[in-house]
N, C-alpha and C positions, 0 to 999 in steps of 0.2 A: 454514389462512388463506384467504378466499374472494379470488379473483382479482377486482379491482375493472375496473369498464370504464375506458377511457381517455377518455371524454367530456368533463370536466371540465379545470379546471386541473391540470396534473401537476407536481408537485414532485419533483426530484431531488436527491439527497445523493451527493457524493463523497468517498473518503478512501483511503487506502494502508497498507500493512504491509508494513516490510522495508526501508523507506528507509535505516536506519542500521545494518542488517547487514553483516557483512563477507563471511559465507557465505551462498547462497542468493540467489533472486530479489527483485526488488521487485514488489508486486501493487498495481495500482489497479483500485478497483471504484467502481461506481456504481449505484444503485438507485433508480427511479423509481415514485412512488405519486400516486394523487390526492390534493389536497389536504384535502379532509374525511377521508381515512384518516389521515392525518400524528398526529394526536392518539391513534389506536388503537395504533400501534406501542408507545408507552410502555407501555400497557395489557397488552400482550402480553411484553411483558419486556424489549423492545428497549432496549439501553444500549451505551455504549462498550465494545469488544470486550475490553480490556484489563481490565476491572469483571467479566467473566463468567467462570466456568467453561468448560474445554474442551467438555464434554459439553453446558454449555447454550447455548455459541454454536453446536454443530453443529444442536441441535435448532431453534436461531432461522434457522440457515443453509437448512436444508430447508425451514422455513416460508415464507422469504424468496423461495426458488427458486419454489417451489409457488406462490405467491399475489401476488409482484410482479413486475414487470419489472426486470432487471438485466441488466449487463454487466461484464466485468471484463479486464483484460490481465496478463498474465504476464512482465515484464522481466527478461530473463535477465543474470547478473554482468557478462557480456563487452559486453552493449549497455550497462550503467549506467556500466563503466569508459570506455566510449568517448565518454560524454556530459561526463566530469568535465573540468573547467578545466585541471587537473594534465596531463592526456593531449591537450590541444589541444582539447576539446569545449566546447560551447556552455554546459554546466553541468548540474547534476542538475534545478534547478527547471524549465531549460527541457525537458528530456525530460519530466517530469511534464505540464508544461504542454500538451505537444502530445498527450499520450496522453488527458488530462483532456477536451482538446475534441473529439477522436473518440467516446471514450465517451458526452459529451452529444448530439453530432450524431446518435449512433444511438438514443438515447431520445427526442429531440426533446422535450423537456420546455419547461414556461412560466417554471418558476424552477428555480434551481440556487444550491444553498449546497454550498462546498467547504472542507475542512479545510485552511487556505493550508499551501502548500508553505513559504511566503515570510513572515516576520515582517512585512513590509510588505506589508499585505493589499490595499491599492489596486495597487501594483506588479503583485502578482499577478492581480489581476482583471483587469488590462491587458493581460497576457501572455497569458493564457488568452483572452480576446476577439479577440487578432490571428489566433487560430487555428480559430476556432468558424465553421462555415458556416451555422448557422442562428441566430436572433435570440432571446436568451433574457434573462431577468434573471437577473443574476449575482451572487451576494455571495460573497467568500472571508473567512473566519472563522478564527482562533485557537482550539483546540480546539472547534472545530465538533462532533467524536463526542460531546463532552458536553454540548452545549446544542442540536442539532437531531436529533430522532429518526430522519431519512431518513437523515443522516450516518451516525448509529449504526450503522443498518443496512447502510449500505455498508462500515463498518468491521469489521462481523461476517464479512461475505463475504471481503473483501480477506483477514482473518485465519486465516480457515478455510482458503483456496485455499493460502496461502502454508505455513501448517502442514502441508498435505497434503502440497505439494511438498517441505518439507524431511524430511518422513519418509520420502519414496521416494528423497532423497537419500543419507539414511543407511543405506539399503540396500546402496549401491554405495560411498559414501564411509567409512562407520563412524558412530560416535556424536560428531559435532562439537558437540553443544549444540542452543542455541538459534540460533547464528549470529552472536550480537549480541557485540560486543567487550569489552562489561562481562561478559560469560559466563567463567569461569575455565575451564569445561571446552572452550569455543570457542577461548580462548588456548591452552590446553596442547595441542590437535588441530594449531592453525596452526603453534605452534614445532616439533612433531614434522616436521610436513611440511616446514618451513624448513631442519631438521636436514638431512633427505634430499632436499633441492632437488626434492619433487615434488609442487609444490602443483596442485591440479584445477582445471579451467577454473570451477568453481562457485564459486572464491574471489575476491574482488573486488581486483583487484592495485593499483588507485589508491589505495586505504584506507590512512588514516595508520596504521592498528592493524599493517600488516603492516611499515612502517617503523620502528615501535618495537620490534617484535618482535625485526626484523633488526639493530638498533643494541645491543639487549640481549644477543643473540649474539656479536656483534663484541666487546662490553663484557667478555665472559666471558673473552676471550684476553690 
């Protein structure tokens, strides 16, 4: 993928991976591209990361890093926990808004499309604008990764980075599956650690999944 010049209008897409997981980090990514090049992303096969195979995601990830400007941030589980309202924090959405603003400020685009953390997209937009230091045209959308190619590109970056971190964690923690509450392997792994009272730092302790597993264990007695 040829690296475009940045003289024209620059469009930025923002998305995340790992928001709902109970094990592992949250990754937020932003990708910036010249506006005339946006349509080419679809031709290259860029799509919502969840619709792609792991191999194809990796191929596109390498092409994105080589040809486009991108940034990402890895938010560790303990930082996610500190942000939760149940733990006295401002909320997970607030955490994401701050990081989104920092990524956008670093790329300095003209237009920004964000896969909205909040179903209320107007509220999400207003909150992100509070943190932005640069003036941009900002739009928050539901399922933006399916609708806007540059957001799909960001979803690929976020997903590949998170998957890579998860694989590294498994070398230390053992195979905990995907890290999502819906994954039976993840739940079995968590239950085993609860029995031994040895929850690693990379488990989000503020998640309801743990409360339910603890209650299940208590109900067994």
